[in-house]
C-alpha positions as a printed Julia matrix, in Angstrom:
66×3 Matrix{Float64}:
  82.37   88.16   96.4
  85.88   88.41   97.11
  87.11   91.93   97.61
  90.14   93.65   95.79
  90.23   90.49   93.37
  91.65   92.86   90.64
  94.54   94.67   92.59
  95.51   91.34   94.2
  95.73   89.85   90.75
  98.15   92.6    89.82
 100.28   92.32   92.65
 100.5    88.73   92.3
 101.6    89.05   88.83
 104.22   91.47   89.75
 105.51   89.06   92.28
 105.63   86.09   89.97
 107.56   88.16   87.44
 109.78   89.6    89.83
 108.92   93.16   89.37
 110.5    95.55   91.76
 107.57   97.93   92.57
 106.34   99.92   95.49
 102.68  100.76   96.12
 100.88  103.09   98.64
  97.25  102.36   99.98
  95.28  105.23  101.14
  92.84  103.56  103.53
  90.3   106.58  103.82
  89.91  106.75  100.15
  90.45  103.09   99.43
  92.85  104.09   96.55
  95.97  102.23   95.52
  98.91  103.86   93.89
 101.8   102.37   91.91
 104.83  104.46   92.57
 106.85  105.47   89.68
 108.66  108.6    90.67
 106.09  110.22   92.66
 106.3   109.68   96.56
 103.84  111.07   99.13
 105.26  111.34  102.71
 101.55  110.86  104.09
 101.18  107.2   102.52
 102.85  104.07  103.72
 104.65  102.43  100.9
 103.92   98.56  100.42
 105.73   96.01   98.26
 103.28   93.83   96.36
 103.67   91.0    98.98
 102.87   93.52  101.92
  99.99   94.98  100.15
  98.33   91.65   99.52
  98.73   90.72  103.13
  97.35   94.13  104.21
  94.32   93.58  101.93
  93.81   90.07  103.37
  93.99   91.68  106.73
  91.42   94.4   105.95
  88.91   91.7   104.32
  89.07   89.73  107.54
  88.32   92.76  109.71
  85.5    93.59  107.55
  83.99   90.16  107.54
  84.17   90.03  111.42
  82.29   93.21  111.68
  79.52   91.78  109.66
């Protein structure tokens, strides 16, 4: 089973459509936040491409641990 399929589909769709968006990823809670007008200084902000890259990195890390 490929992890994060749904969020990656959303991100790729935004990239394909040229949507200007920002995301945060709370690694402890494994939660994604699409930023509208709310910003949180505690969480790193990602573009869709950056978040896809981060998720791919996380999948590889998890796979190497198993």
